[in-house]
ROGU-740936 format. One line per field, with one value per residue (C-alpha): x, y, z. Coordinates in steps of 0.05 Angstrom, whole numbers, padded with zeros to 5 digits. Layout:
// ROGU-740936
xx	X; ...
yy	Y; ...
zz	Z; ...
// end
This chain:
// ROGU-740936
xx	03312; 03333; 03286; 03291; 03299; 03276; 03340; 03358; 03431; 03470; 03539; 03577; 03648; 03678; 03688; 03612; 03597; 03619; 03572; 03514; 03528; 03530; 03463; 03432; 03456; 03429; 03360; 03348; 03312; 03347; 03287; 03325; 03395; 03417; 03479; 03507; 03484; 03517; 03578; 03628; 03686; 03747; 03785; 03724; 03686; 03625; 03572; 03584; 03543; 03572; 03595; 03539; 03487; 03514; 03509; 03438; 03412; 03440; 03392; 03333; 03337; 03306; 03360; 03352; 03403; 03383; 03436; 03420; 03379; 03364; 03305; 03235; 03217; 03278; 03263; 03190; 03210; 03258; 03207; 03155; 03201; 03186; 03253; 03273; 03346; 03390; 03462; 03513; 03581; 03622; 03558; 03588; 03526; 03507; 03447; 03407; 03379; 03310; 03336; 03375; 03310; 03266; 03283; 03256; 03327; 03359; 03421; 03486; 03553; 03609; 03672; 03743; 03780; 03779; 03740; 03750; 03817; 03812; 03744; 03732; 03739; 03806; 03819; 03854; 03909; 03917; 03929; 03986; 04016; 04016; 04053; 03995; 04004; 03931; 03866; 03798; 03723; 03674; 03598; 03571; 03502; 03501; 03487; 03492; 03568; 03624; 03634; 03619; 03562; 03561; 03601; 03560; 03614; 03689; 03737; 03812; 03858; 03934; 03971; 04031; 04096; 04075; 04004; 03986; 03924; 03897; 03911; 03886; 03823; 03809; 03821; 03775; 03722; 03715; 03721; 03667; 03618; 03633; 03628; 03562; 03529; 03554; 03527; 03458; 03422; 03438; 03421; 03354; 03338; 03365; 03409; 03479; 03523; 03530; 03599; 03609; 03670; 03723; 03729; 03797; 03826; 03797; 03839; 03814; 03826; 03820; 03802; 03860; 03882; 03933; 03977; 03995; 04022; 04083; 04145; 04185; 04254; 04275; 04230; 04258; 04261; 04211; 04160; 04167; 04160; 04095; 04070; 04086; 04047; 03988; 03977; 03979; 03931; 03906; 03929; 03998; 04061; 04102; 04165; 04199; 04260; 04296; 04284; 04320; 04335; 04262; 04224; 04181; 04143; 04153; 04097; 04124; 04085; 04131; 04191; 04229; 04275; 04347; 04380; 04348; 04405; 04446; 04456; 04507; 04508; 04544; 04488; 04424; 04360; 04331; 04399; 04400; 04459; 04456; 04412; 04407; 04355; 04339; 04319; 04337; 04369; 04354; 04381; 04327; 04329; 04344; 04362; 04361; 04298; 04300; 04247; 04227; 04166; 04151; 04116; 04140; 04092; 04053; 04078; 04052; 04077; 04136; 04192; 04254; 04293; 04248; 04252; 04328; 04331; 04319; 04331; 04381; 04370; 04440; 04466; 04400; 04367; 04294; 04247
yy	02644; 02575; 02531; 02472; 02405; 02336; 02296; 02223; 02213; 02152; 02135; 02083; 02097; 02151; 02195; 02201; 02225; 02298; 02314; 02280; 02319; 02384; 02369; 02353; 02421; 02457; 02483; 02419; 02357; 02290; 02244; 02179; 02150; 02092; 02053; 01984; 01925; 01913; 01867; 01829; 01874; 01873; 01814; 01788; 01791; 01819; 01851; 01926; 01984; 02032; 02100; 02133; 02089; 02106; 02180; 02174; 02135; 02188; 02237; 02189; 02188; 02126; 02080; 02033; 01979; 01941; 01893; 01921; 01977; 01935; 01899; 01927; 01926; 01968; 02017; 02025; 02037; 02092; 02123; 02126; 02173; 02227; 02261; 02325; 02303; 02243; 02257; 02201; 02199; 02134; 02092; 02031; 02008; 02020; 02067; 02039; 02089; 02082; 02106; 02164; 02192; 02184; 02247; 02312; 02340; 02273; 02246; 02282; 02255; 02283; 02257; 02264; 02288; 02343; 02306; 02280; 02262; 02201; 02172; 02109; 02079; 02105; 02176; 02200; 02147; 02147; 02222; 02214; 02154; 02195; 02252; 02301; 02367; 02387; 02349; 02370; 02358; 02354; 02357; 02319; 02304; 02229; 02192; 02120; 02123; 02117; 02188; 02216; 02265; 02340; 02379; 02426; 02453; 02444; 02461; 02451; 02424; 02423; 02357; 02372; 02332; 02307; 02286; 02213; 02176; 02186; 02261; 02277; 02235; 02280; 02344; 02324; 02297; 02366; 02402; 02358; 02377; 02451; 02449; 02411; 02461; 02520; 02488; 02468; 02536; 02537; 02463; 02475; 02534; 02497; 02557; 02525; 02519; 02448; 02434; 02373; 02331; 02321; 02245; 02253; 02276; 02220; 02174; 02111; 02105; 02030; 02000; 01988; 01918; 01892; 01859; 01925; 01953; 01906; 01949; 01938; 01962; 01967; 02028; 02097; 02125; 02178; 02127; 02084; 02143; 02163; 02092; 02093; 02158; 02136; 02069; 02101; 02083; 02026; 01978; 02001; 01991; 01929; 01890; 01827; 01821; 01768; 01761; 01706; 01670; 01669; 01710; 01764; 01826; 01900; 01951; 02019; 02078; 02137; 02147; 02203; 02209; 02212; 02219; 02222; 02201; 02156; 02087; 02034; 01973; 01938; 01948; 01907; 01948; 01934; 01933; 01968; 02016; 02050; 02054; 02105; 02139; 02183; 02123; 02061; 02078; 02031; 02029; 02032; 02028; 02102; 02138; 02122; 02117; 02131; 02093; 02133; 02096; 02021; 01962; 01891; 01833; 01828; 01896; 01967; 02018; 02056; 02105; 02071; 02090; 02046; 01988; 01991; 01984; 01909; 01898; 01911; 01911; 01934; 01894; 01858; 01859; 01876; 01839
zz	-01517; -01492; -01453; -01406; -01440; -01421; -01427; -01429; -01409; -01431; -01403; -01364; -01338; -01294; -01355; -01363; -01292; -01295; -01352; -01317; -01253; -01293; -01325; -01257; -01232; -01294; -01313; -01353; -01329; -01332; -01339; -01345; -01346; -01391; -01371; -01384; -01341; -01274; -01283; -01240; -01220; -01175; -01146; -01110; -01176; -01140; -01184; -01188; -01213; -01264; -01238; -01278; -01245; -01176; -01192; -01220; -01160; -01112; -01146; -01153; -01229; -01262; -01289; -01349; -01365; -01428; -01456; -01524; -01555; -01617; -01585; -01597; -01523; -01505; -01561; -01541; -01469; -01491; -01539; -01483; -01443; -01495; -01489; -01523; -01527; -01513; -01492; -01498; -01465; -01469; -01463; -01496; -01533; -01605; -01617; -01676; -01727; -01696; -01629; -01659; -01686; -01624; -01584; -01614; -01622; -01636; -01599; -01587; -01564; -01521; -01555; -01526; -01588; -01640; -01693; -01744; -01712; -01668; -01680; -01639; -01570; -01544; -01569; -01506; -01507; -01583; -01582; -01532; -01570; -01634; -01602; -01611; -01573; -01575; -01566; -01540; -01537; -01594; -01583; -01642; -01671; -01675; -01740; -01762; -01771; -01720; -01693; -01762; -01746; -01753; -01701; -01657; -01610; -01601; -01544; -01547; -01493; -01492; -01483; -01440; -01439; -01370; -01387; -01379; -01402; -01332; -01325; -01395; -01381; -01322; -01360; -01417; -01370; -01339; -01405; -01435; -01381; -01389; -01465; -01463; -01416; -01457; -01521; -01496; -01504; -01579; -01586; -01551; -01597; -01658; -01673; -01666; -01728; -01753; -01784; -01827; -01814; -01868; -01874; -01907; -01840; -01799; -01755; -01720; -01645; -01635; -01567; -01519; -01501; -01451; -01504; -01538; -01473; -01476; -01488; -01551; -01533; -01607; -01612; -01597; -01526; -01546; -01572; -01511; -01464; -01499; -01490; -01416; -01410; -01453; -01417; -01348; -01314; -01360; -01385; -01359; -01400; -01380; -01395; -01372; -01326; -01286; -01211; -01172; -01238; -01257; -01309; -01278; -01300; -01288; -01298; -01319; -01292; -01306; -01350; -01384; -01444; -01419; -01488; -01557; -01603; -01560; -01588; -01604; -01648; -01591; -01540; -01545; -01538; -01468; -01435; -01367; -01371; -01303; -01241; -01185; -01142; -01202; -01245; -01285; -01352; -01409; -01480; -01534; -01609; -01610; -01546; -01472; -01429; -01355; -01315; -01253; -01226; -01232; -01202; -01192; -01193; -01129; -01104; -01103; -01152; -01125; -01142; -01171; -01109; -01066; -01115; -01116; -01040; -01050; -01124; -01180; -01255; -01275; -01334; -01347; -01416; -01405; -01452
// end
């Protein structure tokens, strides 16, 4: 028979909020929330709270924001909370071995992949980039390694041909909350099966950066289209073009593969072959990509038809 748990919840971005809200609505008691320190955000660079902190304060839950959990003071403060379990979702800070052992039932993590595939910081986007058709949520007992602990529960999620980094984020955020709540009774009773990961099948999902979102037109149309999907809504795929004889930048929000095997040694990858209200067609290293939604510097994102009302890319070689 499961029982109510005293839970410390640790998370920072939007992805972490759904599981916190599900815990608050459950029979369990969230005794404290840990989140990263407030930081400058937005164009005005005003100091902003994390989404998790905002959610915690709405429910009068004590919030702790140490810069690190390696310091003795921070560890003693956490230990004094006398938690049964600590649940971590995209917290962004390392949990030292001492912290992992403090709660009675240890620390568990909600990870957005089917471990051991895509361990690391950006499993959602890496799955799309790799062309995976399935991903999911793994509830994992945390250990000293990077997403290497025993698996306690798993839930699968299809990656559709239309999924972007943003849409898949939202699917997995909801699935993570559902999977956690379903797994907690067995975790509380210590009756859930623990499945060891096979390290031989592990992949590393490195952190995203803006530089990698620059389009390489020598790649295939399929690879570029996956990149456009994966980097939507951050860091957003981009390329260079010429506007009024000056170099400028286009952000690519949506694209589709127009032809898989089209190609010609006489046409340089990046060349704009055609443009219409349906999209801008670009030659790639293998196939033709049709851009359907884009954003010029200083402008909002828009359908190609709106962009073409005042611009033309025909004949340009995008860089």
